[in-house]
N, C-alpha and C positions, 0 to 999 in steps of 0.2 A: 473768678479766681485770679490771684496775682499773675499766674503764668498763662492767662487766657490770651494775652497779646503783649507785644513789645510796648505798646502805649501805656498799659497798666504798670509795667515795670518802670517806664519812664516817670510816670506820676509818682510812684512810690519813691523814686530816687530823689525827686525835687521837693518832697514834703519837708516842712521846717524840722530842724533837728529835734526840737522839743516835742514834736508830734509824730516822729518817725520811730521812736524807740520801741513802741508796743506793736508795730506793724510787721507781721510776717505772713507766711502763706496761710496759716490757720486763722489768725486774727483778721486778715483781709477777707477771707471767706465768711467768717462769722459776722463781721461788721457790715459787710455788703449784702448779707442774706436777705434782710427785710425788703430792700428795694429790688434785688434781683429775682427773688421768688414771686413777688407781685408782678414784675414785668414778664416773667416766664409764663405764669398762669394766664395773664391778660392776653398776651400774644398768641399763645396756643388757642385760646378761646376765639380770638379775633380771626386767626387764620382758618380755623374750623368754620366759622360763620361766613367769612368772606369767600372761601374757596370750596365750600362743600358742593358736591354735585346737585344741581337743581332737579326739581321733580321731572321725571322722564328723561333726564340726561344720562347717557350711558357712561359707565365707569370703565376707563381703558385698562382693566386689569391685565388682559393678555399682552397688550403692548408694553406695559411696565415690566411684566415678567420676562418677556423676550429681551427687552433692553438690558435688564439686570443680568440675564444669562449671558448675553454677549459681552458685557463688561467683565464678568468673572472669567469668561473664556479668554479674553484678551490679557487679563492680569495673570492668569495661571496660578500655580501654587507659590507660596512664599519661598523665596530663596533663603539660603543660610545667612547670607549677609542681612537680609531684611529682618530675619528673626533676631539676629544679634542687635540690630539697631532698635528693634522694638523693645527688647529686654533692657537695653541701655537707656532708652527713653523712660521706661518705667522706673528704673533705678534712679535716674536723674530727678524725676518728679517726687519719688519717695525721699530723696535727699533734701529737696526743697521743703517738703511737708514737715520733716522731722528736725529741721534747723533748731527749734527751741530746745531740743534735747541734746543733739550732738554739738551744737555751737559752731559748726564749720560754715564759714561764709558761703552763700550760694554760688559766687564766682568760682571758688575752688572746687565745689561739686561739679560745676559745669566743665572745668578744666580736666577733672578726673574722667568725666564721661567722654570728652574728646580724646583723651589718652587711650581709653578702652577701644574706641572706634578706630584709632590710628593703629593700635597693636593688632586689631582684627583685619586691618587692611582696607577698611571701609572709607576711612578718611586719609587722604594723601595730599601731596603738593598740589595736584591738579584740583582737588576738591577745595582747598583753601584759596587757590587763585580764582575759583568761580564764585567766591563769596562776594556779595554786594558790599564792598568796602566803603563805597560812598555813603550808603545807608548807615553803616556802622560808625562812620565819622560823624554824620549828622546826630546819631544816637548819643555819642559822647559829648558833642557840643551842646545839645539840649540838656543833658544831665548837669553840665557845668554851669548852665545859665543861672541856676539857683544861687550858686556861690558868687558868680559875677554880680548878679542883681543885688545880693546882700552887701557885697563889698562897696559897690558904687552908690547904694542907697536907692537904686531904681525901683526895688520892690516896695519901698515905703512910699515913693512917689506914685507908683501905679495903685497901691492900696488906697492912698488918699484920694486919688482921682476917681477910682471906682466907688469907694465909700461915699463920695459926694453924690453919686448917682443912685446907688442902691443900698448904701450903708445904713440909711435910716430905717430900712426894713429888718435889720439885724435884731431888733428888739422882738420881732415876731419871727421865730425860726422858719415856720412854714412859708411865709411870704418871701423871706430872704432866700431860701433854697429853691423856691419856685422861680424867683427872679434869676438865680444862678443857672438853673436848668434852661430857662428861655435864652439867657445870654449865650450859653454853650451851643444851643441850637442855631442861634443867629450867627455866631462866629463861624459855624461849620459851612456857611455859604461862601465864606471868603478865605478861610484858612484850613489846610488839611488837618484832619483829626489828630494825627500823630504829633503835630506841633502845637495845635490849639489846646489840647488837654493839659500838657505840662505848663504852658504859659498861663492859662487860666488858674491853674492850681497855685502857681508862684505868686500871682497877683492877688488872689482872693483869700488864700490861706491866712495871712495876717488879720484880715478883716473878720474872718470866721473865728479865729482864736480870741480876738477882742470881744466877740459876742458870745463866747462860751461854747462855740461849736468846734468839735474836733476837726482838724484840717483834713483828715481822711475823708470826711463827708464831702468836702469840696472836691477832692480828687476823684472819688468814685462817681460823683454826679458828672464832672467834666468828661470822664471816660464814657459813661453811658449815654448822656445827652448829646455829646459831640459825635457819637458813632452812628447816629441816624442819618437819613438822607431823604430828601424830597425830590431832588433832581439827580440824575445818574452820575454827573460829574463829581458829586460830593463824596462818593465812596469808591475808593480804588478796589476794594474787595468785590463790590457789586459789579464794577466794570470788568474785573478779571473773570468773574463767574459768567457774565454775559459773553465775553469773548471766548472763554474756554469751551462754552457749550454752543458757540456759533449761533446763538439766538434761537436754538431749536426747542428749548424747554419752556421759555416764557418770553414775553415782551415787556417793554417799559410800562405799558398801560396796565398789564396784569400785576406788576410789582408795586405800582404806585399806592394802591389801598393799604398794603402791608406796611409800606413806608410811613404813611400817614398814621396808621395804628400805632407804630413804634413811637412816633412823637407824642401822640396823645397819652399812651400808656406810661411814657417817661414822666410826664407831669403828674399823673395819677399816682404812680408808684412812689415818687418822691414825697408827695403830700401824705400818703398813707404810712410811709415808713418813719416819719418824724416821731410819732408817739413811741414806736419800738426803740428808736435811737435814744429817745429821752430815758426810757427804762434802762438802756445799756450805759447810760451816763455819757453819751457822746454829744448830747445837745443839752 
């Protein structure tokens, strides 16, 4: 979904103007469904196969139950503020989803949600001071890169450079998109996903348009393929999860098979989604 991460929003913001008009919360979900559904089914099957209890291995159901009971006890009942925040979040998402009907820009829907939280006393000056404004500034800089690249001609230079390497594959959409997926995976070893996905979208969207491929396809593949990890440092989310659980739930060796499965299923899902995208008129 478009609201699944800030990176998806970034990619949506840097799509070329002629390819951004039909992209909203609903169309993003619809166009991305083929590759995401295949990924979801494949990863669930892989996780079940890789981590199922072996023959004779005990299932720690009692330990899981006690652990969940402890967490529920620590959390306690939802407070009034938490309930208001939950309802506001649901309303915010509903506002994003219904944008094609009410026509209000998502930014104003978000401003309205913040206003509701401020009136309820949930958001105040201290809350705003605690916001990671460095990340917000980076977010704004990355969004503006598309306009800067277009004005300076850097996007055309990057497109020509990349086209010289993989552009010949654009005549065969499956090969072109598999090369794009492989490129996104390779870049993730050197550049953080949040920055790599929009940069790849800016660079390759013109090549895709010239080949008759909707630029959204470039964006969604950059988001999906760049989000995997083979080494712990590649994913800040994974590192936060490891740190937050103090390494008590799993180790790197246990997570590695799932990470490899993610990379493999990315390539499989992209290849299998191409015929569906062709029926949708995106390829």
